[in-house]
C-alpha positions as CSV (number, residue, x, y, z in Angstrom):
1,M,-44.2,48.4,-49.1
2,K,-42.2,45.2,-49.6
3,L,-38.5,45.2,-48.9
4,I,-36.3,43.0,-51.1
5,S,-32.8,41.8,-50.9
6,G,-31.3,42.1,-54.4
7,P,-29.2,39.6,-56.3
8,M,-25.5,39.9,-55.8
9,A,-22.7,37.7,-57.1
10,T,-20.8,35.9,-54.3
11,I,-23.2,37.4,-51.7
12,S,-26.8,36.3,-52.2
13,H,-26.5,32.8,-50.6
14,P,-27.7,31.1,-47.4
15,A,-25.1,32.6,-45.1
16,F,-26.1,36.1,-46.1
17,R,-29.8,35.4,-45.8
18,I,-29.2,34.0,-42.3
19,L,-27.4,37.2,-41.4
20,L,-30.3,39.4,-42.6
21,E,-32.8,37.2,-40.7
22,K,-31.0,37.9,-37.4
23,F,-32.3,41.4,-37.8
24,G,-35.8,40.4,-38.9
25,G,-35.0,39.8,-42.5
26,C,-37.0,41.2,-45.5
27,D,-39.9,40.1,-47.7
28,E,-38.0,38.5,-50.6
29,Y,-34.5,37.2,-51.2
30,F,-33.3,37.1,-54.8
31,T,-30.5,34.7,-55.4
32,E,-27.2,35.5,-57.2
33,M,-27.4,34.8,-60.9
34,I,-27.6,31.1,-61.8
35,N,-26.0,30.4,-65.1
36,A,-28.3,28.2,-67.2
37,G,-25.6,26.4,-69.1
38,T,-23.5,25.6,-66.1
39,L,-26.5,24.4,-64.2
40,L,-27.4,22.0,-66.9
41,T,-23.9,20.5,-67.1
42,G,-24.2,19.5,-63.4
43,G,-21.0,21.1,-62.2
44,Q,-19.8,20.1,-58.7
45,F,-20.7,23.5,-57.2
46,E,-24.2,24.0,-58.7
47,K,-25.9,22.5,-55.6
48,Y,-24.7,25.4,-53.6
49,Y,-26.4,27.9,-55.9
50,L,-29.6,25.9,-55.5
51,D,-29.7,25.8,-51.7
52,P,-32.8,27.6,-50.5
53,S,-31.8,27.7,-46.8
54,K,-33.0,29.2,-44.6
55,E,-36.0,31.1,-46.0
56,K,-37.4,28.7,-48.6
57,K,-40.7,30.5,-49.0
58,K,-39.0,33.9,-49.7
59,I,-36.6,32.8,-52.4
60,V,-36.6,34.1,-55.9
61,W,-34.3,32.2,-58.3
62,Q,-32.5,34.5,-60.7
63,L,-31.6,32.9,-64.0
64,T,-29.0,34.1,-66.5
65,G,-27.7,32.8,-69.8
66,H,-27.3,33.6,-73.5
67,D,-29.1,30.7,-75.0
68,T,-32.9,30.3,-75.0
69,E,-32.9,26.5,-75.1
70,H,-30.6,26.3,-72.0
71,M,-32.6,28.9,-70.2
72,V,-35.8,27.0,-70.7
73,E,-34.4,23.7,-69.5
74,A,-32.8,25.5,-66.5
75,A,-36.1,27.2,-65.7
76,K,-37.8,23.8,-65.6
77,L,-35.3,22.7,-62.9
78,L,-35.8,25.9,-60.9
79,N,-39.6,25.6,-61.2
80,E,-39.4,22.4,-59.1
81,L,-37.6,24.0,-56.2
82,P,-39.4,25.8,-53.3
83,G,-39.6,29.6,-53.5
84,L,-41.7,32.5,-54.8
85,G,-40.7,32.4,-58.4
86,I,-38.1,32.7,-61.2
87,D,-36.5,35.9,-62.4
88,L,-34.8,36.5,-65.7
89,N,-31.7,38.8,-65.4
90,M,-31.8,41.4,-68.2
91,G,-30.1,44.1,-66.2
92,C,-26.5,42.9,-65.4
93,S,-24.2,45.2,-67.2
94,A,-20.9,43.7,-66.1
95,P,-18.7,43.4,-69.3
96,D,-18.1,39.7,-68.9
97,I,-21.9,39.1,-68.7
98,Y,-23.2,41.2,-71.6
99,K,-20.3,40.4,-73.9
100,F,-21.3,36.7,-73.4
101,G,-24.8,37.6,-74.6
102,A,-26.4,37.5,-71.2
103,G,-27.7,40.1,-68.7
104,I,-28.5,43.4,-70.4
105,S,-27.7,41.9,-73.8
106,W,-31.3,40.6,-73.9
107,M,-32.4,44.3,-74.0
108,I,-30.1,45.0,-76.9
109,K,-30.5,41.9,-79.1
110,D,-33.0,41.6,-81.9
111,R,-36.4,41.9,-80.1
112,S,-37.7,38.7,-81.7
113,L,-35.0,36.7,-79.9
114,T,-35.8,38.1,-76.5
115,Q,-39.5,37.7,-77.1
116,E,-38.9,34.0,-77.9
117,L,-36.9,33.6,-74.7
118,V,-39.6,35.2,-72.5
119,H,-42.4,33.3,-74.2
120,S,-40.6,30.0,-73.8
121,V,-39.6,30.4,-70.2
122,R,-43.1,31.7,-69.3
123,A,-44.4,28.4,-70.6
124,V,-42.5,26.3,-68.0
125,V,-42.9,28.6,-65.0
126,T,-46.1,27.2,-63.4
127,F,-48.5,28.5,-60.8
128,P,-48.0,29.5,-58.0
129,K,-44.5,30.4,-59.1
130,R,-44.1,34.1,-60.1
131,F,-42.4,35.1,-63.4
132,S,-40.4,38.3,-63.3
133,V,-37.6,40.2,-65.1
134,K,-35.0,42.5,-63.6
135,L,-33.9,45.1,-66.1
136,R,-32.3,48.5,-66.8
137,L,-33.3,51.3,-69.1
138,G,-31.3,49.7,-72.0
139,D,-28.2,50.8,-73.9
140,D,-26.8,54.3,-73.5
141,D,-28.6,55.5,-76.6
142,F,-32.0,54.1,-75.5
143,T,-35.2,56.1,-76.2
144,D,-38.4,56.1,-74.1
145,D,-40.3,54.5,-77.0
146,E,-37.8,51.6,-77.1
147,F,-37.8,51.1,-73.3
148,F,-41.5,51.1,-72.9
149,S,-42.2,49.0,-75.9
150,F,-39.7,46.5,-74.6
151,C,-41.6,46.4,-71.2
152,D,-44.9,46.1,-73.1
153,M,-43.5,43.0,-74.8
154,L,-42.5,41.5,-71.5
155,V,-45.9,42.1,-70.0
156,Q,-47.7,40.7,-73.1
157,E,-45.6,37.5,-72.8
158,G,-46.7,37.0,-69.2
159,V,-44.1,38.7,-67.0
160,E,-45.9,39.5,-63.7
161,L,-43.2,41.7,-62.1
162,L,-40.6,44.2,-63.4
163,S,-37.7,45.1,-61.1
164,L,-36.2,48.3,-62.6
165,H,-32.7,49.6,-61.9
166,P,-33.2,52.9,-63.8
167,R,-29.8,53.4,-65.3
168,T,-28.4,52.5,-68.7
169,K,-25.8,49.9,-69.5
170,K,-22.8,52.0,-68.9
171,E,-24.0,54.5,-66.3
172,K,-22.1,54.1,-63.1
173,L,-23.4,54.2,-59.5
174,I,-22.4,57.9,-59.1
175,R,-25.2,58.9,-61.6
176,P,-28.5,59.2,-59.7
177,P,-31.1,56.6,-60.8
178,R,-34.0,57.9,-62.8
179,Y,-36.8,56.7,-60.4
180,A,-39.4,58.5,-62.4
181,Y,-39.3,55.6,-64.9
182,C,-40.4,53.2,-62.1
183,Q,-43.4,55.4,-61.5
184,S,-44.1,55.6,-65.3
185,L,-44.2,51.8,-65.3
186,V,-46.6,51.7,-62.4
187,E,-49.0,54.1,-64.2
188,R,-48.6,52.3,-67.5
189,Y,-49.7,48.9,-66.1
190,K,-51.9,50.0,-63.2
191,N,-54.9,48.2,-64.6
192,K,-53.1,45.0,-65.6
193,G,-52.0,43.7,-62.2
194,I,-48.2,44.1,-63.0
195,K,-46.0,44.8,-60.0
196,I,-43.1,47.2,-60.1
197,Y,-40.0,47.1,-57.8
198,L,-37.6,49.9,-57.6
199,N,-33.8,49.2,-57.4
200,G,-30.8,51.4,-57.1
201,N,-29.0,53.6,-54.6
202,V,-31.3,53.0,-51.6
203,K,-28.9,52.9,-48.6
204,D,-30.7,54.5,-45.7
205,E,-33.9,56.2,-44.6
206,A,-33.2,59.4,-46.4
207,S,-32.5,57.8,-49.8
208,Y,-35.4,55.4,-49.3
209,N,-37.8,58.4,-48.8
210,N,-36.3,60.2,-51.8
211,A,-36.8,57.1,-54.0
212,I,-40.4,56.6,-52.8
213,A,-41.2,60.3,-53.3
214,Q,-40.3,60.0,-57.0
215,A,-42.0,56.6,-57.5
216,P,-44.8,56.4,-54.9
217,G,-46.7,53.7,-56.7
218,V,-44.1,50.9,-56.6
219,C,-44.9,48.0,-54.4
220,G,-41.4,47.1,-53.5
221,V,-37.9,48.5,-52.9
222,M,-34.9,46.3,-53.7
223,I,-31.7,46.9,-51.7
224,S,-28.4,45.2,-52.5
225,R,-25.0,46.7,-51.6
226,A,-26.3,48.7,-48.6
227,A,-27.7,45.5,-47.1
228,V,-24.2,43.9,-47.1
229,Q,-22.7,46.9,-45.3
230,K,-25.6,47.2,-42.9
231,P,-27.6,43.9,-42.6
232,W,-29.9,45.7,-40.2
233,I,-31.1,48.2,-42.9
234,F,-34.4,46.5,-43.4
235,A,-35.1,46.6,-39.7
236,S,-34.1,50.2,-39.6
237,L,-36.5,51.1,-42.5
238,K,-39.3,49.4,-40.5
239,G,-38.6,51.8,-37.7
240,L,-36.9,49.3,-35.4
241,H,-33.9,50.1,-33.3
242,G,-31.1,48.0,-31.8
243,K,-27.4,47.5,-31.0
244,V,-25.1,45.5,-33.2
245,D,-22.1,43.6,-32.1
246,M,-19.8,43.8,-35.2
247,K,-17.4,41.2,-33.9
248,E,-20.2,38.8,-33.4
249,I,-21.5,39.4,-36.9
250,A,-18.1,38.7,-38.3
251,Y,-17.6,35.5,-36.4
252,D,-21.1,34.2,-37.2
253,Y,-20.8,35.0,-40.9
254,I,-17.5,33.1,-41.2
255,A,-19.1,30.1,-39.5
256,D,-22.1,30.1,-41.8
257,I,-19.8,30.5,-44.9
258,E,-18.0,27.4,-43.7
259,K,-21.3,25.6,-43.2
260,Y,-23.1,26.5,-46.4
261,Q,-20.4,27.1,-49.0
262,P,-17.7,24.8,-50.4
263,K,-14.2,25.5,-49.2
264,E,-13.2,26.6,-52.7
265,F,-15.7,29.6,-52.3
266,W,-14.7,30.7,-48.8
267,K,-12.0,33.2,-49.8
268,T,-14.0,35.1,-52.5
269,R,-17.3,35.1,-50.5
270,L,-15.6,36.4,-47.4
271,Q,-13.5,39.0,-49.2
272,R,-16.6,40.4,-50.9
273,F,-18.5,40.6,-47.6
274,F,-15.8,42.2,-45.6
275,T,-15.2,44.8,-48.3
276,Y,-18.6,46.2,-47.4
277,Y,-18.6,45.3,-43.7
278,S,-15.4,47.4,-43.3
279,L,-17.2,50.6,-44.5
280,N,-19.0,50.8,-41.1
281,F,-15.8,51.8,-39.3
282,M,-14.0,55.1,-38.9
283,F,-10.8,53.3,-39.8
284,S,-12.4,51.5,-42.7
285,H,-9.4,51.4,-45.0
286,Y,-7.3,49.9,-42.2
287,A,-10.0,47.3,-41.4
288,Q,-10.4,46.5,-45.1
289,T,-6.7,46.0,-45.7
290,Q,-6.4,43.8,-42.6
291,F,-9.4,41.6,-43.4
292,L,-9.0,41.1,-47.1
293,N,-5.4,40.1,-46.8
294,A,-6.1,37.2,-44.4
295,S,-4.4,34.0,-45.5
296,S,-7.1,31.7,-44.0
297,N,-10.3,31.8,-42.0
298,E,-8.3,31.4,-38.8
299,D,-6.1,34.2,-39.8
300,L,-9.2,36.3,-40.5
301,K,-10.5,35.7,-37.0
302,N,-7.2,36.7,-35.5
303,R,-7.2,39.9,-37.5
304,I,-10.8,40.6,-36.4
305,D,-9.7,40.1,-32.7
306,D,-6.7,42.4,-33.3
307,F,-8.8,45.1,-35.0
308,F,-11.3,45.3,-32.1
309,A,-8.6,45.2,-29.5
310,K,-7.0,48.2,-31.1
311,C,-10.3,50.0,-31.9
312,P,-12.7,48.9,-29.2
313,Q,-15.0,51.8,-29.9
314,E,-15.8,50.3,-33.3
315,Q,-17.3,47.0,-32.0
316,F,-20.8,48.2,-31.3
317,I,-23.2,50.2,-33.6
318,I,-26.5,51.6,-32.6
319,Y,-29.2,51.8,-35.3
């Protein structure tokens, strides 16, 4: 069973991949969404989204956008980079994404428009690059017939892998994912060589086993938020054990953010990471408040030192 690091805005960049690799890493790393239009305009920050460090062979470039022409041209650029393949995002349900016509909007638009997109991008993704789509179940009034016919269209147009987050557009994380749909896709395409990845709510061994019990045929499990909180989760799911120095993790992550991200990104990237990192502690709210209110990276380091001085029992975690 493959273990995959899912795409997360402000997280899925080299510094995070380096952190995961310290615990043995995973099989694939999906990048955060790369906006086709912005990529083609050659903005000053785009090179940071295209940095494959450090695991070039494990990278999957995730592409988003609302316009087929731009998506095709952007895919041509990504096709020239190292990595496993190119993934079209049809699952992001953030309001600013789908209202823009991207993400899950491609599941809701006129089917002919989406089919044209998939067909056109497929034509520029060349072997050995893999062509995949990350998707949800659809809008909140979706039907099984609509969902499966949409997936059939993707497969007919050459999509080789479907990563399914089995929730609808508006369903929140508190609603259990419907993993049975992942298994249904496995059975639907079992003789066509199509791979299915499961995504959603896997956060530990118990939830992993629950997901696999409902969808035993999937060939990969994608983990996102839980991997930020517990970068050792992939090692743990492989049956490995160890001791984590949380202070060391924090310092190393700050250093890698400074090395691999532009200064303009430091604050948002660090705040997003430390939001999840803080959940490991008994005094998580206190830690979160302290870390997220840091005025600079040096101030953040001082706050980290102060936190572990006051809460020394929090510094080491056994997994």
